[in-house]
N, C-alpha and C positions, 0 to 999 in steps of 0.2 A: 820470585815465584811466578810461574807461567802455567796457566790453565788452558790446555788444548791450543798451544801457540801456533800450530800449523793446520788447525782443523779445516779451514775453508780456503787454504792457499794452494796455488798451483805448485807443481814440483820444483820449478826453478826458484821461486821465492822461498819455499820450504828449505831448500838446500842452503840458501843464504842465511836463514834463521839458524839452521843447524851449525853453520860455520861461526856465527856470532856466539852461540852458546859455547862451542868448543873453545873459542878465543877467551871468552870471559872466564871459563873454568880453568884454562891453562894459566891465566893471570891471577889465580887464587880465589876467585869468587865461587861460592857454593850456590848451586841452583836447585830448586825444587820444581819439577815439571810434572804436571798431571796430564796424562795423555792415554788415548786408546791406540795411538800409532806405534806399533811394535818396532818399526824402523827407527824412530826417534828414541824409544826406550832402549833399543839395542846399543845405542851410542853411549849410554850412561855407564859410569864406573860402578854404580850400585842401583839396583832396581828393587823397590818395595811394592809388592802387589797386594791389593785389597780385594777381599771377596766378602760380600754381604756385610760391608762396613767394618770388617776386621782384617788384620794383617794375615795374609796367607803364608803359611810356612813353606810351601813348595810351589 
C-alpha cells in the first residue's frame, strides 16, 4: 500500500518509483496506491475513484 508515493518527489525519482511499482506488479504483487497524480493512476490496470468518501461509479 502506498499513500501519495510521489507527492514531493522530482520527476526523475518519480519515474524510478513508477518503474519499481511496474516491476513489482509484473512479478505478481498487488499494489494499492492512493494518489492525486493522474499520470501515476493512468499506469494502473484498475482505478477506483472516491468522491465524498464513496466509490464513484464513473
